[in-house]
GUBA-638454 format. One record per residue (C-alpha): residue number from 1; residue in three letters; x, y, z. Coordinates in steps of 0.25 Angstrom, whole numbers. Layout:
<rs>
<r><k>NUM</k><r>ALA</r><px>X</px><py>Y</py><pz>Z</pz></r>
...
</rs>
This chain:
<rs>
<r><k>1</k><r>MET</r><px>690</px><py>443</py><pz>519</pz></r>
<r><k>2</k><r>LEU</r><px>688</px><py>429</py><pz>525</pz></r>
<r><k>3</k><r>LEU</r><px>675</px><py>429</py><pz>535</pz></r>
<r><k>4</k><r>VAL</r><px>673</px><py>416</py><pz>543</pz></r>
<r><k>5</k><r>ASN</r><px>666</px><py>412</py><pz>556</pz></r>
<r><k>6</k><r>THR</r><px>677</px><py>403</py><pz>562</pz></r>
<r><k>7</k><r>ASP</r><px>689</px><py>407</py><pz>570</pz></r>
<r><k>8</k><r>TYR</r><px>699</px><py>401</py><pz>561</pz></r>
<r><k>9</k><r>ILE</r><px>701</px><py>402</py><pz>546</pz></r>
<r><k>10</k><r>THR</r><px>706</px><py>388</py><pz>542</pz></r>
<r><k>11</k><r>GLY</r><px>721</px><py>390</py><pz>536</pz></r>
<r><k>12</k><r>LYS</r><px>723</px><py>403</py><pz>539</pz></r>
<r><k>13</k><r>GLU</r><px>730</px><py>410</py><pz>552</pz></r>
<r><k>14</k><r>PHE</r><px>726</px><py>423</py><pz>556</pz></r>
<r><k>15</k><r>GLU</r><px>727</px><py>434</py><pz>565</pz></r>
<r><k>16</k><r>MET</r><px>714</px><py>440</py><pz>572</pz></r>
<r><k>17</k><r>LEU</r><px>713</px><py>454</py><pz>570</pz></r>
<r><k>18</k><r>GLY</r><px>700</px><py>457</py><pz>577</pz></r>
<r><k>19</k><r>LEU</r><px>685</px><py>458</py><pz>579</pz></r>
<r><k>20</k><r>VAL</r><px>678</px><py>463</py><pz>568</pz></r>
<r><k>21</k><r>LYS</r><px>663</px><py>466</py><pz>566</pz></r>
<r><k>22</k><r>GLY</r><px>652</px><py>473</py><pz>556</pz></r>
<r><k>23</k><r>SER</r><px>639</px><py>475</py><pz>560</pz></r>
<r><k>24</k><r>THR</r><px>626</px><py>481</py><pz>555</pz></r>
<r><k>25</k><r>ILE</r><px>611</px><py>483</py><pz>560</pz></r>
<r><k>26</k><r>GLN</r><px>601</px><py>481</py><pz>548</pz></r>
<r><k>27</k><r>SER</r><px>585</px><py>483</py><pz>546</pz></r>
<r><k>28</k><r>LYS</r><px>577</px><py>481</py><pz>536</pz></r>
<r><k>29</k><r>HIS</r><px>567</px><py>492</py><pz>530</pz></r>
<r><k>30</k><r>ILE</r><px>553</px><py>494</py><pz>537</pz></r>
<r><k>31</k><r>GLY</r><px>547</px><py>487</py><pz>525</pz></r>
<r><k>32</k><r>LYS</r><px>555</px><py>475</py><pz>527</pz></r>
<r><k>33</k><r>ASP</r><px>552</px><py>474</py><pz>541</pz></r>
<r><k>34</k><r>ILE</r><px>538</px><py>474</py><pz>540</pz></r>
<r><k>35</k><r>THR</r><px>537</px><py>465</py><pz>530</pz></r>
<r><k>36</k><r>GLN</r><px>547</px><py>455</py><pz>538</pz></r>
<r><k>37</k><r>SER</r><px>537</px><py>458</py><pz>551</pz></r>
<r><k>38</k><r>PHE</r><px>526</px><py>451</py><pz>542</pz></r>
<r><k>39</k><r>LYS</r><px>534</px><py>439</py><pz>537</pz></r>
<r><k>40</k><r>THR</r><px>536</px><py>436</py><pz>553</pz></r>
<r><k>41</k><r>LEU</r><px>521</px><py>432</py><pz>553</pz></r>
<r><k>42</k><r>VAL</r><px>521</px><py>422</py><pz>544</pz></r>
<r><k>43</k><r>GLY</r><px>536</px><py>418</py><pz>545</pz></r>
<r><k>44</k><r>GLY</r><px>548</px><py>415</py><pz>536</pz></r>
<r><k>45</k><r>GLU</r><px>559</px><py>421</py><pz>532</pz></r>
<r><k>46</k><r>LEU</r><px>561</px><py>436</py><pz>534</pz></r>
<r><k>47</k><r>LYS</r><px>570</px><py>439</py><pz>523</pz></r>
<r><k>48</k><r>ALA</r><px>572</px><py>453</py><pz>524</pz></r>
<r><k>49</k><r>TYR</r><px>578</px><py>451</py><pz>537</pz></r>
<r><k>50</k><r>ASN</r><px>587</px><py>439</py><pz>532</pz></r>
<r><k>51</k><r>GLU</r><px>592</px><py>450</py><pz>522</pz></r>
<r><k>52</k><r>MET</r><px>594</px><py>461</py><pz>532</pz></r>
<r><k>53</k><r>MET</r><px>602</px><py>451</py><pz>540</pz></r>
<r><k>54</k><r>SER</r><px>610</px><py>446</py><pz>530</pz></r>
<r><k>55</k><r>GLU</r><px>613</px><py>460</py><pz>525</pz></r>
<r><k>56</k><r>ALA</r><px>617</px><py>463</py><pz>539</pz></r>
<r><k>57</k><r>ARG</r><px>626</px><py>451</py><pz>540</pz></r>
<r><k>58</k><r>ALA</r><px>633</px><py>456</py><pz>527</pz></r>
<r><k>59</k><r>LEU</r><px>635</px><py>470</py><pz>531</pz></r>
<r><k>60</k><r>ALA</r><px>641</px><py>465</py><pz>546</pz></r>
<r><k>61</k><r>THR</r><px>650</px><py>457</py><pz>538</pz></r>
<r><k>62</k><r>LYS</r><px>654</px><py>466</py><pz>529</pz></r>
<r><k>63</k><r>ARG</r><px>657</px><py>477</py><pz>540</pz></r>
<r><k>64</k><r>MET</r><px>665</px><py>465</py><pz>548</pz></r>
<r><k>65</k><r>VAL</r><px>673</px><py>461</py><pz>535</pz></r>
<r><k>66</k><r>ALA</r><px>677</px><py>477</py><pz>534</pz></r>
<r><k>67</k><r>GLU</r><px>681</px><py>479</py><pz>548</pz></r>
<r><k>68</k><r>ALA</r><px>689</px><py>466</py><pz>546</pz></r>
<r><k>69</k><r>GLU</r><px>697</px><py>471</py><pz>533</pz></r>
<r><k>70</k><r>ALA</r><px>700</px><py>485</py><pz>541</pz></r>
<r><k>71</k><r>MET</r><px>707</px><py>477</py><pz>550</pz></r>
<r><k>72</k><r>GLY</r><px>716</px><py>469</py><pz>539</pz></r>
<r><k>73</k><r>ALA</r><px>708</px><py>456</py><pz>542</pz></r>
<r><k>74</k><r>ASP</r><px>708</px><py>444</py><pz>531</pz></r>
<r><k>75</k><r>ALA</r><px>696</px><py>438</py><pz>537</pz></r>
<r><k>76</k><r>ILE</r><px>687</px><py>438</py><pz>549</pz></r>
<r><k>77</k><r>VAL</r><px>685</px><py>425</py><pz>558</pz></r>
<r><k>78</k><r>ASN</r><px>675</px><py>421</py><pz>569</pz></r>
<r><k>79</k><r>ILE</r><px>664</px><py>429</py><pz>561</pz></r>
<r><k>80</k><r>ARG</r><px>650</px><py>429</py><pz>569</pz></r>
<r><k>81</k><r>TYR</r><px>637</px><py>438</py><pz>566</pz></r>
<r><k>82</k><r>ALA</r><px>627</px><py>443</py><pz>576</pz></r>
<r><k>83</k><r>SER</r><px>614</px><py>450</py><pz>575</pz></r>
<r><k>84</k><r>SER</r><px>605</px><py>457</py><pz>583</pz></r>
<r><k>85</k><r>ALA</r><px>592</px><py>465</py><pz>583</pz></r>
<r><k>86</k><r>VAL</r><px>593</px><py>479</py><pz>583</pz></r>
<r><k>87</k><r>MET</r><px>578</px><py>483</py><pz>581</pz></r>
<r><k>88</k><r>GLN</r><px>567</px><py>476</py><pz>575</pz></r>
<r><k>89</k><r>GLY</r><px>570</px><py>474</py><pz>559</pz></r>
<r><k>90</k><r>ALA</r><px>585</px><py>479</py><pz>562</pz></r>
<r><k>91</k><r>ALA</r><px>598</px><py>468</py><pz>566</pz></r>
<r><k>92</k><r>GLU</r><px>612</px><py>472</py><pz>568</pz></r>
<r><k>93</k><r>VAL</r><px>622</px><py>461</py><pz>563</pz></r>
<r><k>94</k><r>ILE</r><px>636</px><py>460</py><pz>568</pz></r>
<r><k>95</k><r>ALA</r><px>648</px><py>451</py><pz>561</pz></r>
<r><k>96</k><r>TYR</r><px>660</px><py>449</py><pz>569</pz></r>
<r><k>97</k><r>GLY</r><px>673</px><py>442</py><pz>568</pz></r>
<r><k>98</k><r>THR</r><px>689</px><py>443</py><pz>569</pz></r>
<r><k>99</k><r>ALA</r><px>696</px><py>449</py><pz>559</pz></r>
<r><k>100</k><r>VAL</r><px>708</px><py>441</py><pz>555</pz></r>
<r><k>101</k><r>LYS</r><px>721</px><py>443</py><pz>547</pz></r>
<r><k>102</k><r>PHE</r><px>727</px><py>429</py><pz>540</pz></r>
<r><k>103</k><r>ILE</r><px>743</px><py>428</py><pz>545</pz></r>
</rs>
């Protein structure tokens, strides 16, 4: 499965199959949440939250790809990501794009 954030793929013609998306809501356990709260006092990278968001993006992408594969797609174009805080320490990540089939 080819994944791109452009609305074209050089050298390929395709037909659009439709919108595909994948999402997840992730949080860290209370111990990590507390340690990251202390980190905000001194500044610096919040590694546990970086890991959480990276895992969330990967899972949302995997779910989007599965939806595209179920449609018989060869690629997903114009991929975008969005995130939002659901509650303190928890975030939703959504990946979406257009599933396409090569002609």
